[in-house]
Phi, psi and omega in degrees: 000122178245132180252141172258166179306130178094344179287153177244126182293139176284125183304320182293317179295320179298320179295320179296318180294320178296319179294320179296321179294319179296320178296320179295318178297317179297321179295318178295320179296319177297319180297319178295319179296319179294321178296317180296320177295321178296317179300318180297317178297316179298318181300316179297315182294326180284324188275319188302316180294341183284339182297308177293328178295315179298321178298319178295318179298317178299318181296314180294322179296318178300317179295317181295323180289330177289325183277315182209084185305326183259009183286166182293327180295314179297318179295319179294320178291325176297319177294321178296319177299317179299318180294318179294318178297321177296319179299314180297320179296323179293320177294322178295325176301315178300317181294318179295326176301314180296317180295319180296320183292327183265006178075018182256013181272093183264124182241132181251125182281140176208162177294126182227119177290117183298314184302322181296314181291320178301315180297320179297314181294315181296319179299320181291328185262356180301318177300320178295318179295317180299320178298326180276355180086015182254155170246156180237117177257142182240132176223081183231121178299144182291339186268008178276109179244120184268158170256093185201182174265128187300315182296323179293318177297318177303316182290323177300309181295319179301315180295316184291317180291320177300317177299317180298323178291316183296316188253004183280353175057038178076011183277168176290143180243139180235133173243118183228162178214147178211156178273135177222086183068238182268006182232164171249141175250118183252122184244134173240116187238146171221171179241040186269218190288339180075177184226128180296149182305319182292342181261353191290332175276323184296325185291348176271006176265164181291144174058036179239148172220155178257055179242122184295321182256106182302329181293337182262002184289137174298155180289156179151176183273343184075026180240359186302309183288327175299317181290323175304312181297314182295319179294315180299315180294324180294339179257017176082021180235209181190181180219142179226160182230136173233115185202152172221142180305131179081358184234023176077187182214146174232118175261131180242117177257130177252126179223148182291145175276151174291134186297000000 
């Protein structure tokens, strides 16, 4: 129903349109709920078989390292372990998306040394960065202890550093941390393609990327930054972005310090 200036809406038609709109909204909500349930199911099916596989890889790697720590078999198994762990993390991302959307993402705060987790994430992602032509520098004080969930912090850092590798265009990447009163500010910076001002809010939504050419977009679910924001907020913090096209991007995550 389209009205021109001076027209008066028919009450019955207006009521019918309102009812149709409510039905459409309800249908969309059902579709979103079904999608989230599907994602949770897929995540379980993808992740669960990897647990015994990872255990076997760990066992073989331990044997290989005892026999020849620097041998090609040990190095190959270490790379295989990294790939399986990355696969499990991607499946866990899908599961966390479903939990966050349904309000079931419960996070328990505990003392977590920031430098320790940063080093673990950087060590795991260094092969990926090297393949992209990037280096990763770390500047995190040893005395920064956060009040957060370790796995959630790991996932936040993993997503941000992975993004910096994907969109950093082979530039140097820096992961830094500093104390600011009762919180820590964790920054992940690159000197890559950057993000346009108009896209900077959108990329924190689900299934979004700030890539102009979809054919050139790196693979992934498009939920990493959305999950970073949800995880940070669930732990009493937040995330901010400073970026300009062609001048790289800096993501700053704020999380509370352990008292």
